[in-house]
PDB file of N, CA, C and O in Angstrom:
ATOM      1  N   MET A   1       0.812  -1.189   0.000  1.00  0.00           N
ATOM      2  CA  MET A   1       0.000   0.000   0.000  1.00  0.00           C
ATOM      3  C   MET A   1       0.858   1.257   0.000  1.00  0.00           C
ATOM      4  O   MET A   1       0.546   2.238  -0.674  1.00  0.00           O
ATOM      5  N   SER A   2       1.950   1.213   0.770  1.00  0.00           N
ATOM      6  CA  SER A   2       2.841   2.364   0.849  1.00  0.00           C
ATOM      7  C   SER A   2       3.516   2.632  -0.502  1.00  0.00           C
ATOM      8  O   SER A   2       3.705   3.781  -0.900  1.00  0.00           O
ATOM      9  N   GLY A   3       3.868   1.559  -1.188  1.00  0.00           N
ATOM     10  CA  GLY A   3       4.494   1.710  -2.500  1.00  0.00           C
ATOM     11  C   GLY A   3       3.559   2.341  -3.501  1.00  0.00           C
ATOM     12  O   GLY A   3       3.967   3.184  -4.300  1.00  0.00           O
ATOM     13  N   LEU A   4       2.291   1.929  -3.459  1.00  0.00           N
ATOM     14  CA  LEU A   4       1.290   2.499  -4.361  1.00  0.00           C
ATOM     15  C   LEU A   4       1.079   3.974  -4.058  1.00  0.00           C
ATOM     16  O   LEU A   4       0.947   4.780  -4.979  1.00  0.00           O
ATOM     17  N   ARG A   5       1.044   4.335  -2.791  1.00  0.00           N
ATOM     18  CA  ARG A   5       0.874   5.733  -2.391  1.00  0.00           C
ATOM     19  C   ARG A   5       2.055   6.578  -2.884  1.00  0.00           C
ATOM     20  O   ARG A   5       1.862   7.689  -3.378  1.00  0.00           O
ATOM     21  N   THR A   6       3.267   6.053  -2.750  1.00  0.00           N
ATOM     22  CA  THR A   6       4.467   6.759  -3.220  1.00  0.00           C
ATOM     23  C   THR A   6       4.422   6.944  -4.732  1.00  0.00           C
ATOM     24  O   THR A   6       4.777   8.003  -5.250  1.00  0.00           O
ATOM     25  N   MET A   7       3.990   5.916  -5.423  1.00  0.00           N
ATOM     26  CA  MET A   7       3.931   5.980  -6.884  1.00  0.00           C
ATOM     27  C   MET A   7       2.893   7.015  -7.335  1.00  0.00           C
ATOM     28  O   MET A   7       3.156   7.788  -8.256  1.00  0.00           O
ATOM     29  N   VAL A   8       1.742   7.037  -6.708  1.00  0.00           N
ATOM     30  CA  VAL A   8       0.700   7.998  -7.055  1.00  0.00           C
ATOM     31  C   VAL A   8       1.162   9.420  -6.739  1.00  0.00           C
ATOM     32  O   VAL A   8       0.945  10.336  -7.533  1.00  0.00           O
ATOM     33  N   ALA A   9       1.791   9.603  -5.595  1.00  0.00           N
ATOM     34  CA  ALA A   9       2.292  10.926  -5.230  1.00  0.00           C
ATOM     35  C   ALA A   9       3.342  11.394  -6.229  1.00  0.00           C
ATOM     36  O   ALA A   9       3.354  12.567  -6.602  1.00  0.00           O
ATOM     37  N   SER A  10       4.211  10.512  -6.663  1.00  0.00           N
ATOM     38  CA  SER A  10       5.232  10.864  -7.653  1.00  0.00           C
ATOM     39  C   SER A  10       4.595  11.246  -8.979  1.00  0.00           C
ATOM     40  O   SER A  10       5.016  12.205  -9.626  1.00  0.00           O
ATOM     41  N   MET A  11       3.578  10.490  -9.381  1.00  0.00           N
ATOM     42  CA  MET A  11       2.908  10.797 -10.643  1.00  0.00           C
ATOM     43  C   MET A  11       2.193  12.146 -10.563  1.00  0.00           C
ATOM     44  O   MET A  11       2.190  12.905 -11.533  1.00  0.00           O
ATOM     45  N   VAL A  12       1.592  12.446  -9.423  1.00  0.00           N
ATOM     46  CA  VAL A  12       0.936  13.738  -9.250  1.00  0.00           C
ATOM     47  C   VAL A  12       1.959  14.872  -9.315  1.00  0.00           C
ATOM     48  O   VAL A  12       1.703  15.902  -9.939  1.00  0.00           O
ATOM     49  N   ALA A  13       3.114  14.687  -8.674  1.00  0.00           N
ATOM     50  CA  ALA A  13       4.159  15.714  -8.692  1.00  0.00           C
ATOM     51  C   ALA A  13       4.675  15.937 -10.109  1.00  0.00           C
ATOM     52  O   ALA A  13       4.835  17.079 -10.539  1.00  0.00           O
ATOM     53  N   VAL A  14       4.937  14.854 -10.835  1.00  0.00           N
ATOM     54  CA  VAL A  14       5.420  14.977 -12.219  1.00  0.00           C
ATOM     55  C   VAL A  14       4.353  15.631 -13.086  1.00  0.00           C
ATOM     56  O   VAL A  14       4.670  16.456 -13.943  1.00  0.00           O
ATOM     57  N   GLY A  15       3.089  15.268 -12.870  1.00  0.00           N
ATOM     58  CA  GLY A  15       1.995  15.887 -13.625  1.00  0.00           C
ATOM     59  C   GLY A  15       1.889  17.374 -13.355  1.00  0.00           C
ATOM     60  O   GLY A  15       1.671  18.162 -14.276  1.00  0.00           O
ATOM     61  N   ALA A  16       2.043  17.765 -12.087  1.00  0.00           N
ATOM     62  CA  ALA A  16       1.977  19.190 -11.738  1.00  0.00           C
ATOM     63  C   ALA A  16       3.135  19.951 -12.383  1.00  0.00           C
ATOM     64  O   ALA A  16       2.948  21.061 -12.882  1.00  0.00           O
ATOM     65  N   LEU A  17       4.310  19.366 -12.372  1.00  0.00           N
ATOM     66  CA  LEU A  17       5.452  20.015 -13.030  1.00  0.00           C
ATOM     67  C   LEU A  17       5.218  20.134 -14.530  1.00  0.00           C
ATOM     68  O   LEU A  17       5.559  21.152 -15.132  1.00  0.00           O
ATOM     69  N   GLY A  18       4.641  19.104 -15.138  1.00  0.00           N
ATOM     70  CA  GLY A  18       4.342  19.142 -16.571  1.00  0.00           C
ATOM     71  C   GLY A  18       3.339  20.232 -16.905  1.00  0.00           C
ATOM     72  O   GLY A  18       3.516  20.972 -17.873  1.00  0.00           O
ATOM     73  N   VAL A  19       2.282  20.333 -16.100  1.00  0.00           N
ATOM     74  CA  VAL A  19       1.271  21.373 -16.323  1.00  0.00           C
ATOM     75  C   VAL A  19       1.907  22.756 -16.159  1.00  0.00           C
ATOM     76  O   VAL A  19       1.629  23.664 -16.943  1.00  0.00           O
ATOM     77  N   GLY A  20       2.756  22.916 -15.147  1.00  0.00           N
ATOM     78  CA  GLY A  20       3.439  24.194 -14.943  1.00  0.00           C
ATOM     79  C   GLY A  20       4.318  24.565 -16.124  1.00  0.00           C
ATOM     80  O   GLY A  20       4.334  25.720 -16.550  1.00  0.00           O
ATOM     81  N   TYR A  21       5.049  23.594 -16.654  1.00  0.00           N
ATOM     82  CA  TYR A  21       5.915  23.862 -17.804  1.00  0.00           C
ATOM     83  C   TYR A  21       5.104  24.252 -19.032  1.00  0.00           C
ATOM     84  O   TYR A  21       5.468  25.182 -19.751  1.00  0.00           O
ATOM     85  N   VAL A  22       4.007  23.543 -19.272  1.00  0.00           N
ATOM     86  CA  VAL A  22       3.160  23.856 -20.428  1.00  0.00           C
ATOM     87  C   VAL A  22       2.571  25.257 -20.282  1.00  0.00           C
ATOM     88  O   VAL A  22       2.534  26.018 -21.248  1.00  0.00           O
ATOM     89  N   MET A  23       2.114  25.596 -19.089  1.00  0.00           N
ATOM     90  CA  MET A  23       1.557  26.938 -18.874  1.00  0.00           C
ATOM     91  C   MET A  23       2.624  28.003 -19.082  1.00  0.00           C
ATOM     92  O   MET A  23       2.349  29.046 -19.675  1.00  0.00           O
ATOM     93  N   TRP A  24       3.841  27.752 -18.598  1.00  0.00           N
ATOM     94  CA  TRP A  24       4.946  28.700 -18.774  1.00  0.00           C
ATOM     95  C   TRP A  24       5.241  28.871 -20.268  1.00  0.00           C
ATOM     96  O   TRP A  24       5.472  29.988 -20.730  1.00  0.00           O
ATOM     97  N   SER A  25       5.235  27.788 -21.008  1.00  0.00           N
ATOM     98  CA  SER A  25       5.522  27.850 -22.443  1.00  0.00           C
ATOM     99  C   SER A  25       4.465  28.664 -23.185  1.00  0.00           C
ATOM    100  O   SER A  25       4.789  29.412 -24.106  1.00  0.00           O
ATOM    101  N   VAL A  26       3.214  28.520 -22.788  1.00  0.00           N
ATOM    102  CA  VAL A  26       2.131  29.225 -23.460  1.00  0.00           C
ATOM    103  C   VAL A  26       2.158  30.714 -23.112  1.00  0.00           C
ATOM    104  O   VAL A  26       1.913  31.556 -23.976  1.00  0.00           O
ATOM    105  N   ILE A  27       2.452  31.040 -21.864  1.00  0.00           N
ATOM    106  CA  ILE A  27       2.378  32.422 -21.403  1.00  0.00           C
ATOM    107  C   ILE A  27       3.590  33.252 -21.821  1.00  0.00           C
ATOM    108  O   ILE A  27       3.445  34.432 -22.139  1.00  0.00           O
ATOM    109  N   SER A  28       4.767  32.662 -21.827  1.00  0.00           N
ATOM    110  CA  SER A  28       5.988  33.434 -22.095  1.00  0.00           C
ATOM    111  C   SER A  28       5.999  33.950 -23.535  1.00  0.00           C
ATOM    112  O   SER A  28       5.536  33.265 -24.447  1.00  0.00           O
ATOM    113  N   PRO A  29       6.535  35.174 -23.738  1.00  0.00           N
ATOM    114  CA  PRO A  29       6.543  35.756 -25.086  1.00  0.00           C
ATOM    115  C   PRO A  29       7.564  35.071 -25.986  1.00  0.00           C
ATOM    116  O   PRO A  29       8.539  34.483 -25.518  1.00  0.00           O
ATOM    117  N   SER A  30       7.318  35.160 -27.274  1.00  0.00           N
ATOM    118  CA  SER A  30       8.236  34.571 -28.249  1.00  0.00           C
ATOM    119  C   SER A  30       9.512  35.415 -28.321  1.00  0.00           C
ATOM    120  O   SER A  30       9.575  36.516 -27.772  1.00  0.00           O
ATOM    121  N   GLU A  31      10.509  34.887 -28.996  1.00  0.00           N
ATOM    122  CA  GLU A  31      11.787  35.591 -29.114  1.00  0.00           C
ATOM    123  C   GLU A  31      11.617  36.920 -29.845  1.00  0.00           C
ATOM    124  O   GLU A  31      12.234  37.918 -29.473  1.00  0.00           O
ATOM    125  N   GLU A  32      10.791  36.938 -30.871  1.00  0.00           N
ATOM    126  CA  GLU A  32      10.549  38.175 -31.620  1.00  0.00           C
ATOM    127  C   GLU A  32       9.879  39.225 -30.731  1.00  0.00           C
ATOM    128  O   GLU A  32      10.256  40.397 -30.758  1.00  0.00           O
ATOM    129  N   ARG A  33       8.890  38.808 -29.948  1.00  0.00           N
ATOM    130  CA  ARG A  33       8.191  39.731 -29.043  1.00  0.00           C
ATOM    131  C   ARG A  33       9.149  40.230 -27.961  1.00  0.00           C
ATOM    132  O   ARG A  33       9.081  41.390 -27.553  1.00  0.00           O
ATOM    133  N   ARG A  34      10.034  39.360 -27.501  1.00  0.00           N
ATOM    134  CA  ARG A  34      11.009  39.746 -26.487  1.00  0.00           C
ATOM    135  C   ARG A  34      11.951  40.825 -27.020  1.00  0.00           C
ATOM    136  O   ARG A  34      12.261  41.787 -26.317  1.00  0.00           O
ATOM    137  N   ARG A  35      12.404  40.662 -28.260  1.00  0.00           N
ATOM    138  CA  ARG A  35      13.279  41.674 -28.877  1.00  0.00           C
ATOM    139  C   ARG A  35      12.548  43.008 -29.039  1.00  0.00           C
ATOM    140  O   ARG A  35      13.124  44.073 -28.818  1.00  0.00           O
ATOM    141  N   GLU A  36      11.279  42.936 -29.426  1.00  0.00           N
ATOM    142  CA  GLU A  36      10.485  44.155 -29.598  1.00  0.00           C
ATOM    143  C   GLU A  36      10.313  44.872 -28.256  1.00  0.00           C
ATOM    144  O   GLU A  36      10.401  46.098 -28.194  1.00  0.00           O
ATOM    145  N   MET A  37      10.073  44.126 -27.200  1.00  0.00           N
ATOM    146  CA  MET A  37       9.917  44.727 -25.880  1.00  0.00           C
ATOM    147  C   MET A  37      11.218  45.375 -25.426  1.00  0.00           C
ATOM    148  O   MET A  37      11.194  46.463 -24.850  1.00  0.00           O
ATOM    149  N   LEU A  38      12.352  44.727 -25.674  1.00  0.00           N
ATOM    150  CA  LEU A  38      13.642  45.305 -25.293  1.00  0.00           C
ATOM    151  C   LEU A  38      13.936  46.578 -26.069  1.00  0.00           C
ATOM    152  O   LEU A  38      14.534  47.513 -25.538  1.00  0.00           O
ATOM    153  N   LYS A  39      13.516  46.612 -27.322  1.00  0.00           N
ATOM    154  CA  LYS A  39      13.743  47.788 -28.150  1.00  0.00           C
ATOM    155  C   LYS A  39      12.958  48.991 -27.640  1.00  0.00           C
ATOM    156  O   LYS A  39      13.404  50.129 -27.786  1.00  0.00           O
ATOM    157  N   ASN A  40      11.807  48.751 -27.051  1.00  0.00           N
ATOM    158  CA  ASN A  40      10.938  49.833 -26.598  1.00  0.00           C
ATOM    159  C   ASN A  40      11.185  50.255 -25.157  1.00  0.00           C
ATOM    160  O   ASN A  40      10.489  51.138 -24.654  1.00  0.00           O
ATOM    161  N   LEU A  41      12.142  49.659 -24.487  1.00  0.00           N
ATOM    162  CA  LEU A  41      12.452  50.061 -23.115  1.00  0.00           C
ATOM    163  C   LEU A  41      13.062  51.456 -23.092  1.00  0.00           C
ATOM    164  O   LEU A  41      13.780  51.830 -24.019  1.00  0.00           O
ATOM    165  N   PRO A  42      12.787  52.230 -22.046  1.00  0.00           N
ATOM    166  CA  PRO A  42      13.357  53.587 -21.974  1.00  0.00           C
ATOM    167  C   PRO A  42      14.884  53.571 -21.953  1.00  0.00           C
ATOM    168  O   PRO A  42      15.514  54.521 -22.417  1.00  0.00           O
ATOM    169  N   GLU A  43      15.481  52.518 -21.429  1.00  0.00           N
ATOM    170  CA  GLU A  43      16.942  52.457 -21.346  1.00  0.00           C
ATOM    171  C   GLU A  43      17.612  52.309 -22.709  1.00  0.00           C
ATOM    172  O   GLU A  43      18.822  52.501 -22.828  1.00  0.00           O
ATOM    173  N   SER A  44      16.838  51.969 -23.734  1.00  0.00           N
ATOM    174  CA  SER A  44      17.434  51.816 -25.060  1.00  0.00           C
ATOM    175  C   SER A  44      17.680  53.168 -25.722  1.00  0.00           C
ATOM    176  O   SER A  44      18.433  53.248 -26.693  1.00  0.00           O
ATOM    177  N   ASN A  45      17.059  54.229 -25.216  1.00  0.00           N
ATOM    178  CA  ASN A  45      17.264  55.571 -25.734  1.00  0.00           C
ATOM    179  C   ASN A  45      18.464  56.189 -25.010  1.00  0.00           C
ATOM    180  O   ASN A  45      18.407  56.370 -23.794  1.00  0.00           O
ATOM    181  N   PRO A  46      19.556  56.521 -25.730  1.00  0.00           N
ATOM    182  CA  PRO A  46      20.764  57.033 -25.068  1.00  0.00           C
ATOM    183  C   PRO A  46      20.528  58.334 -24.298  1.00  0.00           C
ATOM    184  O   PRO A  46      21.107  58.527 -23.230  1.00  0.00           O
ATOM    185  N   MET A  47      19.691  59.220 -24.821  1.00  0.00           N
ATOM    186  CA  MET A  47      19.426  60.478 -24.131  1.00  0.00           C
ATOM    187  C   MET A  47      18.683  60.221 -22.815  1.00  0.00           C
ATOM    188  O   MET A  47      19.007  60.813 -21.785  1.00  0.00           O
ATOM    189  N   ARG A  48      17.723  59.366 -22.860  1.00  0.00           N
ATOM    190  CA  ARG A  48      16.960  59.021 -21.655  1.00  0.00           C
ATOM    191  C   ARG A  48      17.861  58.332 -20.623  1.00  0.00           C
ATOM    192  O   ARG A  48      17.736  58.563 -19.420  1.00  0.00           O
ATOM    193  N   MET A  49      18.762  57.488 -21.112  1.00  0.00           N
ATOM    194  CA  MET A  49      19.679  56.779 -20.213  1.00  0.00           C
ATOM    195  C   MET A  49      20.610  57.763 -19.509  1.00  0.00           C
ATOM    196  O   MET A  49      20.906  57.601 -18.326  1.00  0.00           O
ATOM    197  N   GLU A  50      21.070  58.781 -20.233  1.00  0.00           N
ATOM    198  CA  GLU A  50      21.951  59.786 -19.619  1.00  0.00           C
ATOM    199  C   GLU A  50      21.192  60.599 -18.566  1.00  0.00           C
ATOM    200  O   GLU A  50      21.741  60.916 -17.511  1.00  0.00           O
ATOM    201  N   GLU A  51      19.937  60.932 -18.853  1.00  0.00           N
ATOM    202  CA  GLU A  51      19.121  61.639 -17.859  1.00  0.00           C
ATOM    203  C   GLU A  51      18.964  60.796 -16.593  1.00  0.00           C
ATOM    204  O   GLU A  51      19.039  61.314 -15.478  1.00  0.00           O
ATOM    205  N   THR A  52      18.748  59.511 -16.774  1.00  0.00           N
ATOM    206  CA  THR A  52      18.606  58.606 -15.628  1.00  0.00           C
ATOM    207  C   THR A  52      19.896  58.542 -14.828  1.00  0.00           C
ATOM    208  O   THR A  52      19.859  58.531 -13.597  1.00  0.00           O
ATOM    209  N   ARG A  53      21.027  58.500 -15.501  1.00  0.00           N
ATOM    210  CA  ARG A  53      22.324  58.481 -14.801  1.00  0.00           C
ATOM    211  C   ARG A  53      22.530  59.754 -13.985  1.00  0.00           C
ATOM    212  O   ARG A  53      22.969  59.701 -12.837  1.00  0.00           O
ATOM    213  N   GLN A  54      22.211  60.894 -14.587  1.00  0.00           N
ATOM    214  CA  GLN A  54      22.366  62.159 -13.870  1.00  0.00           C
ATOM    215  C   GLN A  54      21.439  62.234 -12.663  1.00  0.00           C
ATOM    216  O   GLN A  54      21.842  62.686 -11.591  1.00  0.00           O
ATOM    217  N   ARG A  55      20.202  61.793 -12.840  1.00  0.00           N
ATOM    218  CA  ARG A  55      19.249  61.807 -11.725  1.00  0.00           C
ATOM    219  C   ARG A  55      19.715  60.881 -10.599  1.00  0.00           C
ATOM    220  O   ARG A  55      19.605  61.226  -9.423  1.00  0.00           O
ATOM    221  N   ASN A  56      20.230  59.719 -10.959  1.00  0.00           N
ATOM    222  CA  ASN A  56      20.745  58.789  -9.952  1.00  0.00           C
ATOM    223  C   ASN A  56      21.959  59.370  -9.235  1.00  0.00           C
ATOM    224  O   ASN A  56      22.108  59.194  -8.026  1.00  0.00           O
ATOM    225  N   ALA A  57      22.827  60.061  -9.971  1.00  0.00           N
ATOM    226  CA  ALA A  57      24.002  60.669  -9.350  1.00  0.00           C
ATOM    227  C   ALA A  57      23.593  61.757  -8.370  1.00  0.00           C
ATOM    228  O   ALA A  57      24.158  61.853  -7.281  1.00  0.00           O
ATOM    229  N   MET A  58      22.607  62.585  -8.748  1.00  0.00           N
ATOM    230  CA  MET A  58      22.130  63.634  -7.839  1.00  0.00           C
ATOM    231  C   MET A  58      21.489  63.028  -6.594  1.00  0.00           C
ATOM    232  O   MET A  58      21.699  63.511  -5.481  1.00  0.00           O
ATOM    233  N   LEU A  59      20.711  61.974  -6.788  1.00  0.00           N
ATOM    234  CA  LEU A  59      20.064  61.313  -5.658  1.00  0.00           C
ATOM    235  C   LEU A  59      21.093  60.709  -4.711  1.00  0.00           C
ATOM    236  O   LEU A  59      20.942  60.795  -3.492  1.00  0.00           O
ATOM    237  N   MET A  60      22.128  60.103  -5.260  1.00  0.00           N
ATOM    238  CA  MET A  60      23.180  59.527  -4.415  1.00  0.00           C
ATOM    239  C   MET A  60      23.920  60.615  -3.649  1.00  0.00           C
ATOM    240  O   MET A  60      24.306  60.413  -2.498  1.00  0.00           O
ATOM    241  N   GLN A  61      24.119  61.775  -4.286  1.00  0.00           N
ATOM    242  CA  GLN A  61      24.779  62.895  -3.612  1.00  0.00           C
ATOM    243  C   GLN A  61      23.931  63.387  -2.444  1.00  0.00           C
ATOM    244  O   GLN A  61      24.460  63.655  -1.366  1.00  0.00           O
ATOM    245  N   VAL A  62      22.618  63.508  -2.650  1.00  0.00           N
ATOM    246  CA  VAL A  62      21.721  63.948  -1.583  1.00  0.00           C
ATOM    247  C   VAL A  62      21.723  62.943  -0.442  1.00  0.00           C
ATOM    248  O   VAL A  62      21.762  63.329   0.726  1.00  0.00           O
ATOM    249  N   LEU A  63      21.683  61.665  -0.768  1.00  0.00           N
ATOM    250  CA  LEU A  63      21.714  60.634   0.273  1.00  0.00           C
ATOM    251  C   LEU A  63      23.030  60.651   1.043  1.00  0.00           C
ATOM    252  O   LEU A  63      23.051  60.444   2.256  1.00  0.00           O
ATOM    253  N   LYS A  64      24.123  60.898   0.333  1.00  0.00           N
ATOM    254  CA  LYS A  64      25.424  60.959   0.992  1.00  0.00           C
ATOM    255  C   LYS A  64      25.483  62.145   1.958  1.00  0.00           C
ATOM    256  O   LYS A  64      25.962  62.015   3.085  1.00  0.00           O
ATOM    257  N   GLU A  65      24.995  63.295   1.506  1.00  0.00           N
ATOM    258  CA  GLU A  65      24.981  64.473   2.379  1.00  0.00           C
ATOM    259  C   GLU A  65      24.076  64.247   3.589  1.00  0.00           C
ATOM    260  O   GLU A  65      24.414  64.658   4.699  1.00  0.00           O
ATOM    261  N   ALA A  66      22.933  63.599   3.383  1.00  0.00           N
ATOM    262  CA  ALA A  66      22.023  63.337   4.494  1.00  0.00           C
ATOM    263  C   ALA A  66      22.640  62.364   5.489  1.00  0.00           C
ATOM    264  O   ALA A  66      22.404  62.477   6.692  1.00  0.00           O
ATOM    265  N   ALA A  67      23.421  61.420   5.005  1.00  0.00           N
ATOM    266  CA  ALA A  67      24.052  60.451   5.894  1.00  0.00           C
ATOM    267  C   ALA A  67      25.170  61.092   6.706  1.00  0.00           C
ATOM    268  O   ALA A  67      25.464  60.645   7.815  1.00  0.00           O
ATOM    269  N   GLU A  68      25.791  62.125   6.171  1.00  0.00           N
ATOM    270  CA  GLU A  68      26.922  62.759   6.851  1.00  0.00           C
ATOM    271  C   GLU A  68      26.484  63.805   7.876  1.00  0.00           C
ATOM    272  O   GLU A  68      27.294  64.212   8.708  1.00  0.00           O
ATOM    273  N   THR A  69      25.243  64.245   7.840  1.00  0.00           N
ATOM    274  CA  THR A  69      24.789  65.286   8.754  1.00  0.00           C
ATOM    275  C   THR A  69      24.241  64.661  10.036  1.00  0.00           C
ATOM    276  O   THR A  69      23.801  63.512  10.051  1.00  0.00           O
ATOM    277  N   SER A  70      24.280  65.441  11.095  1.00  0.00           N
ATOM    278  CA  SER A  70      23.728  64.947  12.351  1.00  0.00           C
ATOM    279  C   SER A  70      22.333  65.521  12.584  1.00  0.00           C
ATOM    280  O   SER A  70      21.711  65.214  13.600  1.00  0.00           O
ATOM    281  N   ASP A  71      21.835  66.337  11.678  1.00  0.00           N
ATOM    282  CA  ASP A  71      20.495  66.917  11.794  1.00  0.00           C
ATOM    283  C   ASP A  71      19.442  65.825  11.586  1.00  0.00           C
ATOM    284  O   ASP A  71      19.650  64.881  10.824  1.00  0.00           O
ATOM    285  N   ASN A  72      18.327  65.972  12.267  1.00  0.00           N
ATOM    286  CA  ASN A  72      17.205  65.059  12.091  1.00  0.00           C
ATOM    287  C   ASN A  72      16.324  65.626  10.989  1.00  0.00           C
ATOM    288  O   ASN A  72      15.479  66.484  11.244  1.00  0.00           O
ATOM    289  N   LEU A  73      16.517  65.153   9.774  1.00  0.00           N
ATOM    290  CA  LEU A  73      15.803  65.697   8.626  1.00  0.00           C
ATOM    291  C   LEU A  73      14.335  65.284   8.623  1.00  0.00           C
ATOM    292  O   LEU A  73      13.533  65.885   7.910  1.00  0.00           O
ATOM    293  N   ALA A  74      13.974  64.287   9.393  1.00  0.00           N
ATOM    294  CA  ALA A  74      12.586  63.841   9.427  1.00  0.00           C
ATOM    295  C   ALA A  74      11.704  64.817  10.189  1.00  0.00           C
ATOM    296  O   ALA A  74      10.487  64.812  10.003  1.00  0.00           O
ATOM    297  N   ARG A  75      12.287  65.659  11.048  1.00  0.00           N
ATOM    298  CA  ARG A  75      11.500  66.583  11.855  1.00  0.00           C
ATOM    299  C   ARG A  75      11.314  67.943  11.197  1.00  0.00           C
ATOM    300  O   ARG A  75      10.522  68.747  11.689  1.00  0.00           O
ATOM    301  N   GLY A  76      11.997  68.225  10.129  1.00  0.00           N
ATOM    302  CA  GLY A  76      11.850  69.539   9.520  1.00  0.00           C
ATOM    303  C   GLY A  76      12.746  69.675   8.310  1.00  0.00           C
ATOM    304  O   GLY A  76      13.095  68.693   7.656  1.00  0.00           O
ATOM    305  N   TYR A  77      13.111  70.912   8.026  1.00  0.00           N
ATOM    306  CA  TYR A  77      13.923  71.189   6.854  1.00  0.00           C
ATOM    307  C   TYR A  77      15.372  71.397   7.227  1.00  0.00           C
ATOM    308  O   TYR A  77      15.994  72.338   6.734  1.00  0.00           O
ATOM    309  N   GLY A  78      15.921  70.582   8.056  1.00  0.00           N
ATOM    310  CA  GLY A  78      17.308  70.700   8.464  1.00  0.00           C
ATOM    311  C   GLY A  78      17.421  71.553   9.712  1.00  0.00           C
ATOM    312  O   GLY A  78      16.414  71.898  10.329  1.00  0.00           O
ATOM    313  N   GLY A  79      18.608  71.881  10.073  1.00  0.00           N
ATOM    314  CA  GLY A  79      18.833  72.671  11.269  1.00  0.00           C
ATOM    315  C   GLY A  79      18.747  71.796  12.517  1.00  0.00           C
ATOM    316  O   GLY A  79      18.462  70.602  12.432  1.00  0.00           O
ATOM    317  N   PRO A  80      18.993  72.394  13.655  1.00  0.00           N
ATOM    318  CA  PRO A  80      18.973  71.582  14.880  1.00  0.00           C
ATOM    319  C   PRO A  80      17.566  71.105  15.221  1.00  0.00           C
ATOM    320  O   PRO A  80      16.580  71.795  14.960  1.00  0.00           O
ATOM    321  N   ALA A  81      17.492  69.929  15.801  1.00  0.00           N
ATOM    322  CA  ALA A  81      16.195  69.374  16.193  1.00  0.00           C
ATOM    323  C   ALA A  81      15.653  70.137  17.391  1.00  0.00           C
ATOM    324  O   ALA A  81      16.414  70.535  18.273  1.00  0.00           O
ATOM    325  N   LYS A  82      14.369  70.338  17.426  1.00  0.00           N
ATOM    326  CA  LYS A  82      13.752  71.110  18.524  1.00  0.00           C
ATOM    327  C   LYS A  82      13.136  70.186  19.533  1.00  0.00           C
ATOM    328  O   LYS A  82      12.570  70.645  20.526  1.00  0.00           O
TER     329      LYS A  82
END
């Protein structure tokens, strides 16, 4: 009885994996669609990418300055905490 239970459980597990693989195959985009999606990403535009780099650099600078200060910026606009 235990052997039959193990065999049925194994078949159910393999069946579930098979169904999952088939669903993944149906849902995932084709190679052509994948290339089209990559082409339309904002990062593919060099001007947009440079703007993103500059914005990230400014944000990192602000975070660095905030980390170096002893002011509690959560309570106001800088200055000593009251």
